[in-house]
C-alpha positions in Angstrom: 17.8 15.5 12.5 20.0 12.9 10.6 18.1 10.5 8.4 19.6 6.9 8.2 18.2 4.4 5.9 21.4 2.3 6.1 21.3 -1.5 6.4 24.1 -3.9 7.3 26.0 -5.9 4.7 24.4 -9.1 5.9 21.0 -7.7 4.9 22.2 -6.5 1.7 23.2 -10.2 0.7 19.6 -11.2 1.6 18.3 -8.7 -0.9 20.8 -9.7 -3.5 19.6 -13.3 -3.1 15.9 -12.2 -3.4 16.6 -10.2 -6.7 18.1 -13.3 -8.4 15.4 -15.6 -7.1 12.6 -13.6 -7.9 13.8 -13.1 -11.6 14.8 -16.6 -12.1 12.0 -18.6 -10.1 9.1 -16.3 -9.8 8.9 -14.5 -13.1 8.2 -17.7 -15.0 5.0 -18.1 -12.8 3.5 -15.2 -14.7 3.3 -17.0 -17.9 2.7 -20.5 -16.5 -0.3 -22.1 -18.2 -1.9 -24.1 -15.3 -4.8 -24.6 -13.0 -4.7 -23.5 -9.3 -3.6 -27.1 -8.3 -0.8 -27.0 -10.7 0.2 -23.5 -9.4 0.2 -24.4 -5.8 2.5 -27.4 -6.6 4.8 -25.1 -8.5 5.1 -22.4 -5.8 5.5 -25.3 -2.9 9.2 -25.6 -3.4 9.7 -22.0 -3.8 8.0 -21.2 -0.5 10.1 -23.8 1.2 13.3 -22.2 -0.2 12.2 -18.9 1.1 11.6 -20.3 4.5 15.1 -22.1 4.5 16.5 -18.6 3.9 14.5 -17.1 6.8 12.6 -14.7 4.7 9.1 -16.0 5.1 6.6 -13.7 6.5 9.1 -11.2 7.6 6.6 -8.6 8.7 5.9 -10.5 11.7 7.9 -10.8 15.1 10.4 -13.7 15.6 7.9 -15.5 17.9 5.4 -15.7 15.0 8.0 -17.1 12.5 8.9 -13.6 11.0 12.2 -11.6 11.4 11.0 -8.6 13.3 12.4 -6.4 10.6 11.5 -2.8 10.8 9.7 -0.7 7.9 12.9 0.3 6.2 14.1 -3.3 5.6 10.6 -4.6 4.8 10.3 -1.7 2.4 13.6 -2.8 0.6 12.2 -6.4 0.3 8.8 -5.3 -1.0 10.5 -3.3 -3.6 11.9 -6.5 -4.9 8.7 -8.3 -4.4 6.7 -5.7 -6.3 8.3 -6.6 -9.7 5.8 -9.4 -10.1 2.2 -10.1 -8.8 3.2 -13.6 -7.5 6.3 -12.8 -5.4 4.3 -11.9 -2.4 2.7 -15.1 -2.1 5.8 -17.0 -2.6 7.3 -14.8 0.4 4.3 -15.4 2.6 3.2 -11.7 2.8 0.5 -11.3 0.1 -2.3 -8.9 0.6 -4.8 -8.9 2.5 -3.2 -11.9 4.5 -0.3 -9.9 5.6 -2.2 -6.9 6.9 -4.8 -9.3 8.5 -2.0 -11.4 10.3 -0.5 -8.1 11.8 -3.7 -6.9 13.4 -4.5 -10.5 14.7 -1.1 -10.6 16.0 -1.4 -7.2 17.6 -5.0 -7.1 18.7 -6.2 -10.8 18.7 -6.8 -13.0 21.6 -4.8 -16.2 22.3 -7.9 -18.2 21.2 -8.2 -16.0 17.9 -4.8 -16.4 17.1 -5.0 -20.3 17.6 -7.9 -20.5 15.4 -7.1 -18.0 12.7 -3.5 -16.6 12.8 -1.4 -19.6 13.0 -3.0 -21.5 10.2 -2.9 -18.4 8.2 0.7 -18.1 8.6 1.2 -21.8 7.8 -0.6 -21.1 4.6 -3.3 -23.5 5.3 -6.2 -20.9 5.2 -6.8 -17.6 3.3 -8.4 -14.4 4.7 -10.2 -11.3 3.5 -10.5 -7.6 4.7 -14.2 -6.7 4.5 -14.6 -2.9 4.8 -15.7 -1.0 1.5 -19.4 -0.8 0.7 -21.2 0.0 -2.6 -23.6 2.5 -1.4 -21.3 4.7 1.1 -18.1 6.6 -0.2 -15.0 4.5 0.5 -13.1 7.8 0.9 -15.0 8.5 4.1 -15.4 5.3 6.1 -17.2 7.2 9.0 -20.3 6.6 6.5 -20.2 2.7 6.9 -23.6 1.4 7.0 -23.0 -2.3 7.7 -24.2 -3.0 11.3 -23.6 -5.7 14.1 -26.0 -6.1 17.0 -25.1 -8.0 20.1 -27.9 -10.5 20.6 -27.2 -12.6 23.8 -23.7 -14.2 23.2 -23.6 -13.6 19.3 -23.0 -10.7 17.0 -25.7 -10.4 14.2 -24.3 -8.7 11.3 -26.3 -7.1 8.3 -24.9 -5.2 5.4 -23.6 -5.0 1.9 -19.9 -5.1 1.2 -17.8 -5.1 -1.9 -14.1 -5.1 -3.0 -13.5 -7.6 -0.2 -10.2 -8.8 -1.7 -10.0 -12.5 -1.7 -13.5 -12.7 -0.3 -14.6 -15.5 -2.5 -11.7 -17.8 -1.4 -11.6 -16.6 2.2 -11.7 -19.0 5.1 -12.4 -16.0 7.3 -13.0 -12.3 6.9 -12.4 -9.5 9.0 -15.5 -7.3 8.7 -15.5 -3.6 9.8 -19.0 -2.9 11.0 -20.9 -0.3 13.1 -21.5 -1.5 16.6 -21.7 1.8 18.5 -24.0 3.9 16.3 -24.4 6.7 18.8 -20.7 7.2 19.4 -18.4 9.7 17.8 -17.8 9.4 14.3 -14.5 7.5 14.7 -15.7 5.3 17.4 -18.7 3.9 15.9 -16.9 0.9 14.1 -15.5 -2.3 15.3 -13.8 -5.4 13.5 -15.4 -8.9 13.9 -13.9 -12.2 12.7 -16.5 -13.9 10.4 -15.9 -17.5 9.3 -16.1 -17.9 5.5 -18.8 -20.5 5.8 -21.0 -18.7 8.2 -24.7 -19.1 7.7 -26.1 -15.9 6.0 -22.7 -14.9 4.5 -23.5 -14.7 0.7 -20.4 -14.3 -1.3 -22.1 -13.0 -4.6 -19.3 -12.8 -7.1 -15.8 -11.5 -7.9 -16.3 -8.2 -9.2 -15.1 -7.9 -12.8 -12.3 -5.2 -12.8 -9.5 -3.6 -15.1 -7.3 -6.3 -13.3 -8.7 -8.7 -15.7 -7.7 -12.4 -16.2 -4.8 -12.0 -14.0 -7.2 -12.1 -10.9 -7.5 -15.9 -11.3 -7.7 -18.8 -9.0 -10.4 -17.0 -7.1 -8.2 -14.0 -6.2 -10.0 -10.8 -6.8 -12.3 -8.4 -5.2 -15.5 -10.0 -3.9 -19.2 -8.7 -3.5 -20.4 -10.0 0.0 -24.0 -9.8 1.4 -24.3 -10.2 5.3 -27.8 -11.4 6.1 -28.3 -12.0 9.7 -24.9 -13.5 9.9 -24.5 -14.7 13.4 -20.9 -15.1 15.0 -19.7 -15.7 18.7 -19.4 -12.3 20.5 -15.8 -13.5 21.2 -15.1 -12.9 17.6 -14.8 -9.2 18.3 -11.1 -8.2 17.3 -9.9 -5.6 19.8 -12.3 -3.6 21.8 -15.9 -2.2 20.8 -15.5 1.0 18.9 -11.7 0.3 18.3 -12.0 -0.4 14.3 -10.4 2.9 13.2 -7.6 2.4 15.7 -7.0 -1.2 14.3 -7.5 0.0 10.6 -4.8 2.6 11.1 -2.4 0.2 12.6 -2.9 -1.9 9.5 -2.9 0.5 6.8 0.1 2.8 7.8 2.9 0.2 7.4 0.7 -1.3 4.5 0.9 1.9 2.5 4.8 1.6 2.8 4.7 -1.8 1.4 2.4 -0.7 -1.5 4.6 2.1 -2.5 7.7 0.2 -2.5 6.1 -2.6 -4.5 5.1 0.0 -7.0 8.7 1.0 -7.2 9.7 -2.6 -8.1 6.9 -2.4 -10.8 8.0 0.8 -12.0 11.6 -0.3 -12.2 10.7 -3.5 -14.3 8.8 -1.1 -16.6 11.8 1.3 -16.9 14.2 -1.5 -17.6 11.8 -2.5 -20.5 11.7 1.1 -21.5 15.4 1.4 -21.7 16.2 -1.8 -23.5 13.4 -1.3 -26.2 14.9 2.3 -26.8 18.3 0.7 -27.4 16.7 -2.1 -29.7 14.2 -0.2 -31.8 15.2 2.1 -34.6 13.3 4.9 -36.3 14.1 7.9 -38.5 17.7 6.9 -39.0 18.7 6.3 -35.3 17.9 4.3 -32.2 14.8 5.4 -30.1 17.5 6.2 -27.4 19.0 8.8 -29.7 15.8 10.9 -29.8 15.5 13.8 -27.3 12.0 13.0 -26.3 12.8 9.4 -25.4 15.9 10.7 -23.5 13.6 13.0 -21.6 11.2 10.1 -20.5 14.3 8.2 -19.2 15.7 11.2 -17.2 12.1 12.0 -15.9 11.5 8.5 -14.8 14.6 8.0 -13.2 14.3 11.1 -11.3 10.8 10.5 -10.4 11.6 7.0 -9.1 14.5 8.1 -7.1 12.4 10.8 -5.6 9.5 8.3 -4.7 12.1 5.7 -3.1 13.7 8.2 -1.0 10.4 9.7 0.2 9.2 6.1 0.9 12.2 5.1 2.7 12.0 8.3 4.9 8.5 7.3 5.7 9.5 4.0 6.7 12.5 5.4 8.9 9.8 7.7 10.6 7.6 4.7 11.5 10.6 2.7 12.7 12.0 5.6 14.9 8.7 7.5 15.9 5.9 5.3 15.3 3.2 5.1 12.4 1.3 8.2 13.9 4.2 10.4 13.6 4.4 9.6 9.9 1.1 10.4 8.8 1.9 13.2 6.5 4.9 11.2 4.9 2.6 8.1 4.4 0.0 10.4 2.6 2.6 12.2 0.5 4.1 8.8 -0.9 0.6 7.2 -1.5 -0.5 9.8 -4.1 3.0 10.5 -5.3 4.1 7.0 -5.7 0.9 6.1 -7.5 1.4 8.7 -10.1 5.2 7.8 -10.6 4.0 4.0 -11.2 1.5 5.2 -13.8 3.7 7.5 -15.5 6.7 5.1 -15.9 4.6 2.3 -17.2 2.7 4.8 -19.5 6.2 5.8 -21.0 7.3 2.3 -21.5 4.1 1.4 -23.4 4.6 4.5 -25.5 8.3 3.4 -26.4 7.1 0.1 -27.3 4.3 1.2 -29.6 1.6 -1.4 -30.6 3.7 -4.1 -29.0 3.5 -2.3 -25.5 -0.3 -2.1 -26.2 -0.5 -5.7 -26.9 -0.7 -8.6 -24.3 2.6 -9.9 -25.8 4.3 -7.7 -23.2 3.4 -7.5 -19.5 3.0 -3.7 -19.8 -0.5 -3.6 -20.5 -1.4 -5.7 -17.6 0.7 -3.5 -15.4 -0.9 -0.5 -16.7 -4.3 -1.8 -15.8 -3.3 -2.7 -12.2 -1.5 0.8 -11.8 -4.7 2.6 -12.1 -6.2 1.1 -9.0 -3.4 2.5 -7.0 -4.8 5.9 -7.1 -7.9 4.5 -5.2 -7.1 1.6 -2.8 -6.1 2.5 0.7 -7.4 5.9 0.2 -7.8 7.9 -3.0 -5.2 10.4 -4.1 -7.7 13.3 -3.3 -8.1 12.4 0.4 -4.2 12.0 0.9 -3.7 15.4 -0.7 -6.1 17.1 1.6 -4.5 15.2 4.7 -1.1 16.6 3.6 -2.3 19.9 3.1 -4.1 20.3 6.4 -1.1 18.9 8.3 1.3 21.5 6.5 -1.2 24.5 7.0 -1.4 23.5 10.7 2.1 24.8 11.0 1.2 28.3 9.6 -0.6 31.5 10.9 -2.1 34.2 8.8 0.1 37.5 8.8 -1.3 40.2 10.8 -2.7 43.2 8.8 -3.8 43.4 5.2 -0.6 42.7 3.6 1.5 39.4 3.1 4.3 38.8 5.3 7.0 39.2 2.5 5.2 42.6 1.1 8.1 44.6 0.0 7.0 48.1 0.8 6.0 47.0 4.4 9.3 45.4 4.7 11.1 48.3 3.4 9.5 50.7 5.9 10.3 48.4 8.7 13.8 48.2 7.4 14.1 51.8 7.6 12.8 51.9 11.0 15.2 49.2 12.2 18.4 50.8 10.9 17.1 54.4 11.3 19.8 55.2 14.0 22.7 53.7 12.1 21.6 55.4 9.0 21.2 58.8 10.9 24.6 58.3 12.4 26.3 57.5 9.1 24.8 60.6 7.7 26.0 62.7 10.5 29.5 61.4 10.3 29.6 62.1 6.6 
């Protein structure tokens, strides 16, 4: 089967505009010393320009103000946005709002869209995704303990969540909760929309993480207590017991976006690595002249190219066959891309020495954020298990005691296969 990741020249012009815009207009936001009000004033004109370029919230269909781009095109755009933490908010597709808007668009009722989706797309409200719990393994979501019980016309929610991204500032949360405790493992959970000011919703804190000070303006990962939180039964998103189906619809394409953003971040670190190697001198020559540094440059280039092609291939499979057909490809890029991101940044820090370790360069912050890539949206280990199981499903154990490629067994079979020809050859001789 042919693979085709090509895009038309008109789209390449949009990508080229994005590269210059992000470099010239968004990078400076990283070092801007201001409060949230000042920051929002600074990004307002940038968001307006993105909308004029018809590049706002491109993950959504045209009827919702997006462009209806497929995953290959979205991936190429996210590669550019990933170079800086603030590009996604400028382009209207920051997590978790982008994923939440996608599932609201696909599974939400018209009333839910009117109350939550449209204001979210306009940037008037913020959202959170509330799934992970402190006392159940995040790698096994079938263990979720937070419950929602239908009491008349209301859901009553009780439980303890954490790492609910943007939870402290969210105007609403999408909570993954158990509504069908007696059902099969993957049919127990549902998703429910919870207003951010609901009675009994206790926003405890933003959890301190390796991300550090960059998680400012309230952004971060919140600890949330649901204590007899009551919401209307119409706040159910999709059908009862459909939580895992909705989650997979959200997470599959989302992992493509993550991996392409990581490549954008890795590319920026790679650029710093190469520039410093040409600038710095040690032991009588530039660092670029030392074989070890040359190896780092070559390895980084090869790994980034491999990750990029793997991710675009996964995006192409989603575009042509659907997200369910790309399960193996998505898991492959998730753990491989996270390692590439870490390793490239690590090499860049090493080339910069103490300067790279310091906060005078963005590398130390990039390194701290890169560590989380091996955990969120499924830890490396789970994705490796998923890949291995899917690969092994295509194999059967050889019959008998020996491996299929056992040379003595093959030799005997070859002798039997060609016995008549060999006998004839002997006779003719």
